N, C-alpha and C positions, 0 to 999 in steps of 0.2 A: 390319311391312310393311302389315298390314291397317289400322292406325291412320293410316299415311301415305296410303293410298288413300282412306279415309273423309274425311280432312282435305282432300284435293284435290277430292273430289266435293261439297263444300259449296256452298251458294248464296252469292252475293256478300255478302249481309248477314252470313252466318256467317263468311266469310273476313275481312270487315272487323273483326268482333269479335276474331277470333284475332290479326289484325295489331295491334290495339290492345293486346291482352295482351302481345304480343311487345315493343311499344314501351314499355309500362309496366315490363316486366321489364328492358329495356335501360337505361332511366333509373335504376331502382333499383340495377342492377348497377354503373352508372357511379358512383353515389354511394358504394357500398361500396368500389370501387377508389380513389376519391379519399380515402376514409378510410385506406386502406392507404398511399397516397402521402404523406398527412400524417404517419402514423406513421414512415415511412422518413425523411422529411425533418426530423422533430423527435423524435429518439429520447429526449430528456430530458423531453418533455411527454406522459407516458403517460396522465395524467388527461384531458388535452384530447382525445387520440385515442380513449380509451374513451368519452368523452361524445359525440364525433362518431359512433362506432359505435352508441351507444344511440339517437341521433337517427335513424339509418337504419332502426331497427326500425319506425317509423311508416310510411314508404313501403313497406317490406316487407309489413307487415300490409295496407295498402291494395291493393297489387298482388295478394296472395294472395286477398283477398276478391273482387276483380274477376275473377281467373282462375277461381275456383270458380263465380261467378255465370254466366260464359260457358259453363263446362262443363255446368251444369245445364240451359241452354237449347239445347244443341247437338242439333239434330234427328237427326244421323247416329248418335248413340249412345243414343237413347231406347229403352227396352224395348218391343218390339212382338210381337204374337202370331206364332208360326211361326219366330222366330229361334232358339229353343232346338233345333229340329230340325236346324239346320245348325251347331250348336256355338256359337251366340252367345247364351248364357244371361246372366242378370243379372251373374254374376261376370266373365264375359268382357267384357261391355259396360263394366263398371266399370273393368277394366284398360285397355280402349281409351280411355276418357275420361281416365284418369290419364296414359296415354302421350301422348295428343294435347296435354294441358296441359303436360306436360314438354317436348314438342317445341317448342311455341310459346314458352315461357319460356326454353328453352335457346338458341333462335335470337336472342332479344333479348339474352341475356347475352353471347353470342359477338360480336354487333355492338357491345355496350358495351366489350368487351375491345379490339376493333380500333380503336374511336374513342379509347379511353384511350391505347393505344400510339401512335396517330397524334399525339395532343396532346403526348405525352412526347418525340416525335421519334425513336422507335425504329424507325419504318418507312421514312420518306423525308424526314427533316429536320424541324426545329422549325417548326411553323406559328405564325401570329400573332406573329411576332417574339419568341417565347419568353415571351409574357405569362403562360402557365399553367405555366411550368417550375417555379416554387417550390412551388406547391401540389400538383403531381403528382410531385415528387421526380425531376425529369428529371436525367439524368446518373448516377443511382444504379442499381445492378442491381436489377431487379424480381424478387422471389421468386415464380416461377411457381406452385409448389404453393399458396402462400398466396392468390394471385390466383384460382386455379381453385377453391379452397375457398370463397372469398367469393362467387364467381359461381354456385356450386352451391347456395347457400342458397335462392334464390327458386324454381328448378325443383324442388328436393327438397321444400320445404314446400308448394308449390302442388300438386304431384302427390299428396302424402300427404293433404292436405286434400280434394282432389277424390275420392280413393278413399274417404275416411272419410264424406263427405257422400253419395256415390252408391253406397255399399255395398249389397249385396242386402238387401232389407227396408226400406231407408231412401231409396229412389230419390226424386227430386224429384217435386213435385206434377204437373208436366206429364206425366211418364211414367205416374203412377198414374191421371191423368185419361184418358190415351189407352187404358190397359188397361180401365178401367171403361166407356168408351164402346164399346169392342169387345165386351165382355161383354153390354152392353145390346142392341147390334145383333144379336148371336148369339141372345140370348133372344127378341128380337122376330121374327127370321127363322126360328125353329125351327118346323117343320111341326107342325100340330095333329092330323094323321092317324096319328101314331105310336101304338103300342099303349100303353094306359094301364097304369101300374104296378098291382100287386095292391092291393086295398083293405086298409086297416089293420084289424087284428084288434081294436084297442081300441074300446070303445063311444064313441058321439058325445059323451057327457057328459065323458069323460076326454080325448078328443082336443081339445076346444075350449080348455081351459086351456093345453095344450101349444102350440097354434097361437098363442094370445095371447102366450105367453112368447117364442115364436120370432119374433114380428112385430118389424120394425125400429122403434126409438124415433123420436120426433119429431125433425125435422131441426133440431137445436140446434147452433149453431156453437161450436167450442171457444174458450175464453177463454184468451188468453196469460197465463202465470204469471210473467213476468219483470218486471212493473211494480213491485212492492214492492222487489225486489232492485235494480232500476235506480235507483229513487229513493234507496235507502239508499246505494248506491255514489256517486251524484251528490252527495248531501249530504256524504259522507265526503271526496270530492275537494275540495269547496269549503272544508270545515273544515281539511283538511291545508294547503291553500294559504294560508288566513288565519293558521294557526299558524306556518307557515314564515316569512311576512313579519313576523310580530310578534316571533318569537324572534330572527331575524337580519335586521333591517331593512336593514343595510348590508353584508350578507354577500356572498360572492363570487357573481357572476352567471354563470350558464351561458350559453354562446355557441353558436349554431348554426353549422354549416358555412357560412361565408360572412360571418360577423361580426354576425349579429342577436343582440342581447342579450335574454335572456328571464327575468332574475331568478334567485333562488336555485334550487338543485336541488330543494328541497321544493316549489317552485311547479310545476316540471315534473311531479313525481309527482302533485300535485293536479290538474293539467290532464289527465293521463293517466286518472286515476280518473273525472274528470268526463266524458271522452269515452266511457269504458267504460259508465258509468251511463246516458248518453243512448242508446247502442246497445242496452243491455238493456231500457230502458224504451220503445223505439220501437214494438215490436209491441203492447204494452198500451195505449199512447197512441193508436195508430191504431184499435184495437178500441174504445176509449172514444169516439173521435171519431165512428165509425160508429154507436155506440149513442146518442150525443147527437143525431145527425141525425134519429133516429126518435122523439124525444120530443115531447110536446105536440101530439097530433092530427096525425100526419104524413100527407101525401098520397102518391100513388103515386111521385112523383119522389124524395121524401126517403126513402121506404121502400127503393126500389131502390138509391139511392146508399149508404144506411146499411148495407144487407145486404151489398153488394159490399165495402165497406170492412171490415166485420167478417170476411168470408170471406177477404180478402186481407191481413189484418193480420200474419199470420205470414210472409208472403212479402215484403211491401214495408216492413214496420215497421222492421226492423233497418237496411236501407239508408237509410231516412229518418232514423233516429236518428244514423247515422254522418254523413250530410250536415249534420244539425243541429249535431253536434259540430264538424265542420270549419268551418261558417259562424260558430259562436260563437267559435272560436279566431281566425278572421280578424278578426272585429269587435273582440275583445279586443286583438289585436295592433295594429289600427288605432288603438284608443283609447290604447294605451301609447306608440306611436311616431308618432302623428299630431300635428296642431296642438294644443298644450296638453298633450301627453302628457309622460310622465316622461323620455323620451329621444328623440333624433333618429333617424329611420328609417335603418337600415343594411341594405340588402338586397344580398347578394352573389349571384353567379351560381349557386352551389350551393344557397343558401337558396331562390332563386327556382325552381330546378329541383325541389327537394323539395316546395315548396308547390304547384307545378303538378301534380306527380305525385299528391299526396294528394288535392287537390281534383278533379282529372280522374278518378282512379279511383273516388272516392266518387260523383260524378255519373254516371259510366258504369255503375257497379254499380246505381244506382237506376234508370237507364233500362233496363238489362237485366232487372231484376226486374219493371219495368212491362210489358215485352214478354212475359215469362213469364206474368204475371198475365192479360194479354190473351189469350194462347193458351189458358190454362186455362179461361177463361170463354167461349171461342168458341162452344161448343154452347149455352150459355145465351143468348147474344146471338142466335144463329140461331133458337132457339125463340121468343124474344120477337118477332123480326121475322116469323116465320111466323104467330104469333098476331095480328098486326096492329099491334104497337107501332110508332109512328112513329120514324123515325131521329132526329128532333129530340129526342125524349124520351131516347134513349140518349146523345146528345151533351150534353143538359142535365144528365143524371145524372153524366157524366164531369166536366163543369165544376163541378158542385156538390161532387163528391168532392175535386177539386183545391182549390177555394176553402176547404172545411172543413179540409183538411190545412194549408193555408197559414195559416188563421186560428188554428190551434192551435200549429203548430210555429214560426211566425214570431215571435210574442211570446215563446215559450219560448226561442228562440235568443238574442234580444236580452237577456232576463233573465239567462240563464246567462253570456253574454258580459259583462254589466255586473257581475255578482257575481264573475266570475273576474278582471276587471281592476281592481276597486275596491281590493283590498288593496295593489296595486302602485302606485296613484296617490297614496297617502297620503305 
């Protein structure tokens, strides 16, 4: 009940993000139900049904990533001082975040079930003159336990992932920044007239080394460690794809739900590894981009832009890598099925829905991470403005960061897309 009340009390922007999560969960649930309909209507094609179910894992992963990103930026469940006194400690807030995510995704799944039943004609007649009857197994009894099991996949995984990411001790950067700002204010507002603690008994020559040892180190930003692993997985994916096309150049082609042909199954495995590699390498590439901005006698603008990129590499790097993977897959598909490609384009409604879900969730996750990063550096921005930094400088630094990321990730996306599509064009 508390999770429902906190969900209702959110601001319009927060409610919009939750509705987008529900819409993404609904689209993914509808794809899963269509896979069940294909299995019911084609009992002899178990391999095709299994392949369709495997294809649905990509929208599931994109939806879960988006749901976790929205949960991280939910202001209603951020840890704040004083909440533990009323029973809202870190563990309780984690449970509320997971419950809120489960509610949003369950709403979308239930809407997907209603729409699926409407298209099958189970509610009030067959719509669209029965155009979707064959793919949805209209006229056949729908096994309700199987349908509910498929619809429970997204809410279950999303809530578990939210609880894992927001578990006590691993709360998002926004909550940690809020707590640190509160501690800084409490330290600054502490009266100086309080009784001083007793003097240490150690002599000054012994206390000085202890003070130097306890002093905080220089403000060095952590370097992401996933770049070598990401490059290795990316190279492995490209190698698997090239090997699959060389071993079975005329092998059986995998087909998306909707009719889009994508080559042998090994190519799909290679594309999956490529996407995982780009996601792993994203934080390291973002950190490297920020470091490159500060090379060769940087000015204040480049220093500010580079340091911000290095500080935010762990927050926006992975969503950037996912967007790069989605864009490279889109470019590779366009090269394969466009003019001069290996095949004519065949985009069915389910293929279009899946592509829109994956691309939309990737872009929405990146936008949500950008909002989280802006909130995390709000105090720094306010301090710069108080010190007299012009607003044009801050806008110029933001434009420089965007341009640097585009200059790095844009050619990388085109290169990966060319390497991924080249074996299939032979």
